[in-house]
C-alpha positions in Angstrom: -12.0 2.9 -0.3 -14.3 1.8 -3.0 -13.6 5.1 -4.9 -9.9 4.5 -4.4 -10.0 1.0 -5.8 -12.1 2.0 -8.8 -9.9 4.9 -9.5 -6.8 2.6 -9.6 -8.4 -0.1 -11.7 -9.9 2.4 -14.2 -7.1 4.8 -14.7 -4.1 2.6 -13.9 -3.2 1.8 -17.6 -3.3 5.4 -18.6 -0.1 6.1 -16.6 2.0 3.1 -17.4 5.6 4.3 -17.3 7.7 4.8 -20.4 11.1 3.2 -20.8 13.8 4.7 -18.7 15.4 6.1 -21.9 12.2 8.1 -22.5 11.2 10.5 -19.8 7.5 10.3 -18.9 5.3 13.2 -19.7 4.7 14.1 -16.1 8.3 15.0 -15.6 8.0 17.9 -18.2 5.0 19.7 -16.7 4.1 21.1 -13.2 2.6 18.5 -11.0 -0.2 19.0 -8.6 -0.6 16.7 -5.6 -3.5 15.0 -7.3 -1.3 14.4 -10.4 1.4 12.9 -8.3 -1.0 10.6 -6.5 -2.5 9.4 -9.8 1.0 8.6 -11.1 1.8 6.6 -8.0 -1.5 4.8 -8.3 -0.5 3.7 -11.8 3.2 2.8 -11.4 4.3 2.7 -7.7 6.0 -0.6 -7.2 4.3 -1.4 -3.9 0.9 -0.7 -5.4 1.7 -2.9 -8.4 2.8 -5.7 -6.2 -0.3 -5.3 -4.1 -2.4 -5.5 -7.3 -0.6 -8.8 -8.3 -1.3 -10.2 -4.8 -5.0 -9.2 -5.2 -5.1 -11.1 -8.5 -3.4 -14.1 -7.0 -5.9 -14.1 -4.1 -8.8 -14.2 -6.6 -7.4 -17.5 -7.8 -7.5 -18.7 -4.3 -11.1 -17.7 -4.1 -12.0 -19.8 -7.2 -10.0 -22.7 -5.7 -11.8 -22.6 -2.4 -15.2 -22.4 -4.0 -14.5 -25.4 -6.2 -15.3 -27.9 -3.5 -19.0 -27.0 -3.8 -19.2 -27.3 -7.6 -19.7 -30.5 -9.6 -16.7 -32.2 -10.9 -16.6 -33.5 -14.5 -14.0 -36.1 -15.5 -13.2 -37.9 -18.6 -11.1 -41.2 -18.6 -9.7 -43.4 -21.2 -7.3 -46.4 -21.6 -5.8 -48.6 -24.3 -3.7 -51.7 -23.7 -2.1 -54.0 -26.3 -0.6 -57.2 -24.8 1.6 -59.8 -26.3 -0.1 -63.1 -27.2 2.1 -65.0 -24.7 0.6 -63.1 -21.8 -2.9 -64.3 -22.7 -4.3 -67.2 -20.8 -7.1 -69.6 -21.6 -9.3 -71.7 -19.4 -8.5 -75.3 -19.6 -11.0 -77.2 -21.8 -12.4 -73.9 -23.4 -11.3 -72.7 -26.7 -12.4 -69.2 -27.8 -10.5 -66.2 -29.1 -9.0 -64.0 -26.5 -8.6 -60.3 -27.5 -5.1 -58.9 -26.9 -6.2 -55.3 -27.5 -8.5 -53.7 -24.8 -9.7 -50.2 -24.5 -12.3 -48.2 -22.5 -13.4 -44.6 -22.2 -15.9 -42.8 -20.2 -17.1 -39.5 -18.9 -18.6 -38.9 -15.5 -20.0 -36.1 -13.4 -19.7 -36.1 -9.6 -21.6 -33.8 -7.2 -21.0 -33.8 -3.5 -24.4 -33.4 -1.7 -23.4 -33.6 1.8 -19.9 -33.1 3.3 -20.6 -32.3 7.0 -20.9 -28.6 6.3 -17.7 -28.3 4.3 -19.4 -27.1 1.1 -21.4 -24.3 2.8 -18.2 -23.2 4.7 -16.2 -23.2 1.4 -18.7 -21.0 -0.4 -18.8 -18.5 2.5 -15.0 -18.7 2.9 -14.6 -17.7 -0.7 -16.6 -14.6 -0.3 -14.7 -13.7 2.9 -11.4 -14.3 1.2 -12.4 -12.0 -1.7 -13.2 -9.2 0.8 -10.2 -9.8 2.8 -7.8 -9.6 -0.1 -9.4 -6.4 -1.4 -9.0 -4.9 2.1 -5.4 -5.9 2.2 -4.9 -4.3 -1.2 -6.6 -1.1 -0.2 -4.4 -1.0 3.0 -1.3 -1.1 0.9 -2.6 1.5 -1.5 -3.6 3.8 1.4 -0.2 3.5 3.1 1.6 4.2 -0.2 -0.5 7.3 -1.0 0.3 8.6 2.5 4.0 8.2 1.8 3.6 10.0 -1.5 1.8 12.9 0.1 4.5 13.3 2.7 7.2 13.1 0.1 5.4 15.7 -1.9 5.3 18.0 1.2 8.9 17.3 1.8 9.9 18.6 -1.6 7.9 21.7 -1.1 9.5 22.2 2.4 13.0 21.8 1.0 12.4 24.2 -1.9 11.1 26.9 0.5 13.9 26.3 2.9 16.4 27.0 0.0 14.6 30.4 -0.6 14.8 31.2 3.1 18.4 30.3 3.4 19.4 32.2 0.2 17.5 35.3 1.4 19.4 34.9 4.7 22.8 34.6 3.1 22.1 37.6 0.8 21.1 39.6 3.8 24.3 38.8 5.7 26.5 39.3 2.7 24.8 42.8 2.3 25.6 43.4 6.0 29.2 42.4 5.3 29.4 44.7 2.3 27.9 47.6 4.3 30.4 47.0 7.2 33.3 46.9 4.8 32.3 50.2 3.3 32.0 51.7 6.8 35.4 50.3 7.7 37.0 51.7 4.5 35.4 55.0 5.5 36.9 54.7 9.0 33.5 54.8 10.8 33.7 51.2 12.3 36.5 49.0 13.5 37.8 46.0 11.8 36.0 43.9 14.4 32.6 44.7 12.8 33.9 43.4 9.4 35.1 40.2 11.0 31.9 39.7 12.8 29.9 40.1 9.6 32.1 37.7 7.8 31.7 35.1 10.5 27.9 35.6 10.4 27.8 35.1 6.6 30.1 32.1 6.8 28.1 30.4 9.5 24.9 30.8 7.4 26.2 29.2 4.2 26.2 25.6 5.6 22.5 26.0 6.2 22.0 26.8 2.6 24.2 23.9 1.5 22.1 21.5 3.8 18.8 22.9 2.4 20.0 22.2 -1.2 21.0 18.7 -0.3 17.6 18.1 1.4 16.0 19.3 -1.7 17.9 16.8 -3.9 17.2 14.0 -1.7 13.5 14.7 -1.3 13.1 15.0 -5.1 14.9 11.6 -5.6 12.7 10.0 -2.9 9.4 11.3 -4.5 10.6 10.2 -8.0 11.3 6.8 -6.6 7.9 6.5 -5.0 6.4 7.4 -8.4 8.0 4.3 -9.9 10.5 6.0 -12.2 14.2 5.2 -12.5 16.2 8.3 -13.3 18.6 8.1 -16.1 22.3 7.8 -15.0 23.1 11.1 -16.6 20.9 12.9 -14.2 23.1 14.1 -11.4 21.7 16.8 -9.2 19.0 18.6 -11.2 16.1 16.1 -10.9 13.5 17.3 -13.5 10.6 17.7 -11.1 8.4 20.7 -10.8 5.6 20.8 -8.2 3.0 23.6 -8.4 0.9 23.1 -5.2 1.5 24.8 -1.9 0.8 23.9 1.6 -3.0 23.9 2.3 -3.2 25.2 5.9 -6.9 25.8 5.8 -8.6 25.1 9.2 -9.5 21.5 9.8 -11.8 20.5 12.7 -11.8 17.0 14.1 -13.9 15.5 16.9 -11.7 12.8 18.6 -14.5 10.4 19.6 -16.0 10.5 16.2 -12.6 10.1 14.6 -11.9 7.0 16.7 -15.3 5.5 15.8 -14.7 6.3 12.1 -11.4 4.6 12.2 -12.9 1.5 13.8 -15.6 1.3 11.1 -13.5 2.2 8.1 -9.8 1.1 8.6 -9.2 -1.7 6.1 -6.8 -3.4 8.4 -9.7 -4.1 10.7 -11.8 -5.2 7.8 -9.1 -7.7 6.8 -8.7 -8.9 10.3 -12.5 -9.4 10.8 -12.5 -11.5 7.7 -9.6 -13.5 9.1 -11.7 -14.2 12.2 -14.6 -15.3 9.9 -12.3 -17.5 7.9 -11.0 -19.1 11.0 -14.6 -19.9 12.1 -15.2 -21.6 8.7 -12.0 -23.6 9.3 -13.6 -25.0 12.5 -16.7 -26.1 10.5 -14.3 -27.6 7.9 -12.4 -29.5 10.6 -15.5 -30.8 12.3 -16.8 -32.1 8.9 -14.4 -35.0 9.5 -16.7 -36.4 12.0 -19.5 -36.5 9.4 -20.1 -38.9 6.5 -19.8 -37.6 3.0 -22.4 -38.3 0.3 -22.1 -37.8 -3.5 -24.0 -38.5 -6.6 -22.5 -39.6 -9.9 -23.6 -40.2 -13.4 -21.6 -41.0 -16.5 -21.3 -42.7 -19.9 -18.8 -45.4 -20.8 -17.4 -47.1 -23.9 -15.6 -50.5 -23.8 -14.5 -53.0 -26.4 -15.7 -56.6 -26.4 -13.9 -58.9 -23.9 -14.7 -62.0 -26.2 -13.8 -60.7 -29.6 -10.4 -60.0 -31.2 -12.0 -57.2 -33.2 -11.1 -54.0 -31.1 -13.8 -52.2 -33.2 -16.5 -54.1 -31.5 -17.8 -52.0 -28.6 -20.4 -51.6 -26.0 -21.5 -48.4 -24.5 -24.1 -47.2 -21.9 -24.7 -45.0 -19.0 -24.3 -45.5 -15.3 -25.5 -43.5 -12.2 -25.4 -44.0 -8.5 -24.6 -42.6 -5.1 -21.5 -43.0 -2.9 -21.1 -42.6 0.8 -18.0 -42.7 3.0 -17.5 -42.3 6.7 -14.4 -42.3 8.7 -15.6 -44.0 11.8 -12.1 -43.6 13.5 -9.2 -41.8 11.9 -6.7 -42.0 14.7 -8.0 -38.8 16.3 -6.8 -36.7 13.3 -10.1 -34.9 13.1 -9.9 -34.1 16.8 -6.5 -32.6 16.4 -7.6 -30.5 13.4 -10.7 -29.2 15.3 -8.5 -28.3 18.3 -6.1 -26.5 16.1 -8.9 -24.6 14.3 -10.4 -23.5 17.5 -7.1 -22.2 18.8 -6.4 -20.3 15.5 -9.9 -18.8 15.8 -9.3 -17.6 19.4 -5.9 -16.1 18.3 -7.6 -14.3 15.4 -10.1 -12.7 17.8 -7.4 -11.7 20.2 -5.4 -10.2 17.3 -8.5 -8.2 16.2 -9.1 -6.8 19.7 -5.5 -5.8 20.0 -5.5 -4.3 16.5 -8.6 -2.2 17.4 -6.7 -0.8 20.4 -3.6 -0.1 18.3 -5.7 1.7 15.7 -7.4 3.8 18.5 -3.9 4.6 19.7 -2.9 5.6 16.2 -5.8 8.0 16.0 -5.2 9.5 19.4 -1.4 9.9 18.6 -2.1 11.4 15.2 -4.8 13.7 16.7 -2.3 14.9 19.4 0.4 15.5 16.8 -2.2 17.4 14.6 -3.2 19.6 17.5 0.5 20.3 18.2 1.1 21.2 14.6 -2.0 23.4 14.4 -1.1 25.3 17.6 2.5 25.8 16.4 1.3 27.1 13.0 -1.2 29.5 14.8 1.7 30.8 17.1 3.8 31.6 14.0 1.2 33.6 12.1 2.7 37.1 13.1 6.2 36.1 14.1 7.6 36.7 10.7 6.0 40.1 10.4 7.4 41.0 13.9 10.9 39.7 13.0 10.9 41.8 9.8 9.8 44.9 11.7 12.5 44.2 14.4 15.2 44.1 11.7 14.0 47.4 10.3 14.1 49.0 13.7 17.6 47.5 14.3 18.9 48.9 11.1 17.3 52.3 11.8 18.9 52.4 15.2 22.3 51.4 13.9 22.0 54.2 11.2 21.1 56.6 13.9 24.0 55.5 16.1 21.8 54.3 18.9 22.1 50.6 18.0 24.9 48.2 17.5 25.9 45.8 14.8 25.2 43.0 17.1 21.6 44.1 17.3 21.3 44.0 13.5 22.9 40.5 13.3 20.6 39.2 16.0 17.6 40.6 14.2 18.7 39.0 10.9 19.2 35.6 12.7 15.7 35.9 14.3 14.1 36.7 11.0 15.7 33.7 9.4 14.6 31.5 12.3 11.1 32.9 12.1 10.8 32.1 8.4 12.3 28.7 8.8 10.0 27.9 11.7 6.9 29.1 9.8 7.7 27.0 6.8 8.3 24.0 9.0 5.1 24.6 10.8 3.1 24.7 7.6 4.8 21.5 6.5 4.1 19.8 9.9 0.5 20.9 9.8 -0.3 19.4 6.3 1.7 16.3 7.2 -0.1 15.8 10.5 -3.5 16.3 8.8 -2.6 13.6 6.2 -1.5 11.2 8.9 -4.6 11.9 10.9 -6.8 11.2 7.8 -4.9 8.0 7.3 -5.4 6.9 10.9 -9.2 7.7 10.6 -9.5 5.7 7.4 -10.2 8.7 5.2 -9.8 8.0 1.4 -6.4 9.7 0.4 -6.9 9.1 -3.3 -7.2 12.2 -5.6 -10.6 13.5 -6.3 -10.4 12.8 -10.0 -8.0 11.3 -12.5 -6.4 13.5 -15.2 
């Protein structure tokens, strides 16, 4: 996750989106998966919002840590009173100034607050790590969504190819049957059956094209780009990668342990438990006295001269202690609340660990299913193509029927569709398993 965060912060500015009226450069060139992830890192709305939240949390870190640092204050006052408001002591006659002013600067340092300062410093460090973990979680979830969206576009594009090939095949069969009917070698029924088969296949092609449009729009949206209003169907997006179905071996116990060690959700929740522990210390500090030291320098005008320019100045220093002997049980209530929140945070952490282990087991099971399905489809397409050739040969020889040919064509289309879907499901399941294990989903390098 450190690599992911460094990549985002280092290369984020390079991919800032252009105005909607000017298409970004990545729309005009083929995009690899790594390119797509880099664009998402720079301009996906969810990631940008998470980055803003991270910056905001850094302000909270500074605020939390401030209780342990010295406070420097400057004060000043000027008062001009009407003469009628001034009073004199009976029997004494001396000038009474009607203008009074004072100024001073003072530094105050808390030296003992019942453990509150130490807790604040440690809480600031924990808050920083927690906010970073929350940010990394948001980035990892978004990158997974971008990967799946990229795979969805590849799947939809290949489904169009399969369905177009199927429609052409059935239209060729229809044309062949029409020629045979015109020659008087087959009945009209063969032509009608071929027409129905071709017509039944066209909705699948229409559906595949619709899925392609939707998947491209979804991916562009995840990349943080608003398409111009004049773009209707032809979304300018060209992907160049294919499904990487290389073997991938995973040991389930190791995968679970890796997830428990690396998932940023658990890192954030562990820091929540830690912060709740510091809240208990902070609440208990109400039982203890507070001691602070102060030193300053002050300027005042003379209290016995009407000349406001006559001033006195000097330094002062001292110590101050306060102790709430009884605060109406407010401290007791805060301690009780803090302890309950701490216990709740620990329970949440334990439950989250179980949920993440369940996610890993579920993702692993889905990956095994996808892998086995993919392996089962390795030779199906070749067999379906061979079956179609044999069906056509038998039909030409008069030993087969048109129904055999149509069935073989349908089986070939199904085999191609299933194989493409299996490849998509395999890479998608692998990406989800990697996410469940806490594997870094960022691209290996930035462009």
